[in-house]
N, C-alpha and C positions, 0 to 999 in steps of 0.2 A: 504494500500500500504506500503510495507516494502522496505527500502533503506539500503544498506550496503556501507559504506565509507571505502575503503581500502587505508589507508594513514598513514605514520609514523611521519609526522610533525604535532604537536599539533596545531600550529597556522593555518595551512591550513585546518586541520580537522574541527576546530572550525568555520572558515569562511564558509566552505562548509555546515556544519550543520545549521548554522544560516540562510544561503541563502535558504536551503531546507525548513526550517520552515517558515521564513518570506515571501519569494517570491513565493514558490511553494505550500505552505499550507500542508506540510508534518507534521504529528504529531511527536513530539520529541520522544515519546515512540516507534515509528516505525523506528527509525534510529539506526543502529548498526555500530560499528567500528571494523575494523581489522587492527592492526598496522604492521603485518608481515604475511608471508605465513602460519606460524603455526596457528595464530589466525584466518586467513581466513578459513583454513580447519576446525577448531573447530566450527566456526560460521555456516558453510554450510554442516556439516556432516550429520545432520538429515534431512530426506526427508520432515518432517513436517514443517521445516523452509524454506520457499521459499522467496527469495528477488526478487522484481519486477525490481529494478534498482540497479546497482553497479556503484558508482563513484570511479574510479580506478586510482591510481597513477601508474606510470610505474616503478619507481625506489624506492624500499623500502627494508627493512630488511627481511631476510629469516626466522630466528629463534630469536625472542626476541630482546631486545635492544642491547645485546652484540654481536649479529650476524652481519655479514657483509651485506652491501647493495648490492643487485643484480641489475645490470643495467636494466634488462628487466623482473623483477619478475612479472610485470603485464601480460606478455604473458603467464606465467604459470597459472595465475588466469583465463585468457580467455580460455586456454586449458582445465582447470578443468570444467568450465561452459559448454563448448562444449561436453566434454567426458561424463559428467553426464546427458546430455540431458536437461539441465535447460532452461527455457524460459526467463531467465534474460536478460534485456537490459543493455548494458554497455556504459558508457561515460568515456573516458580517460581524466584526468585532471592532467597535468604534468608541472613541472617547467623546464624541460630539453628539449633540442632540438636535441641531438645526442645520439645514442644508439649503442651498439654492442650486437647482438644476434647470438650466435654461430659464424658462419663464415660471417654473414651479418652485414655490416656497414650501419647504418641508419643515414643519414646526415641531415635530416630535419624533421620537424613535418608533412609536406605534405607526405614525404616518409613513415613515421610511419603510418599515417592515411591510406594511400593506402594499405600498407602491412596488417594492421589489418582488414580493410574492406574486403580485398581479402581472408584472412584466416578465418575470423569470420563474414561472411556477415549477419547471422541471429541474431547476438548479438551486434555488434558495431553500436552505434548510433551517435557517434561524438567524437571530440577531442577538448580540450580547453587548450590553453597555459596559465598557471597561473603565474602571477607576483604579489606577495603579497604586493608590494609597490603601486600597482595600483588597480583599481576596475572594469575596462572594462571587464575582463574575467568573472566576476560574471553574467553579463547580458547574455553572450553567454551560460554559464552553465545553468542558469535559463531557457533560451529558450529551450535548449536541454532536460532538465528535463520535461518541459511542454509537449514537443512532445512525450516523453516516456509515460507520464501519460495518454495522449490521446489514446495511443495504448493498455492500460491495460484493 
């Protein structure tokens, strides 16, 4: 089973990776990281590399560390998964609760989840609000990953 973490925060990436290894039994060698859209496309460009699960931040850089952060870059990742016909399951793990996507103002995480489930029903498996000062979110993420693993 291969997991891709799409995340630009090193602290959050490390917490997610540790959780995947310790609580979900994912092999460290089967975890890849994309810190921006450019590295996401590089990680997923070859058909021979298929990720079973993507743990996806919504707000991250577009091109490298010097590029600006895009409010809903995660939607572009989901669109790429859909357009490529990938069978990847996606869990959104975000620290933000308000987003702007084109002309759409997303005012809550419930609104974001509803929108993503509506647009990407075959891929969206859940949404977790991350607060790095707390640990409750880790249990929710671990449970969602377990559900994804059962579907593989």
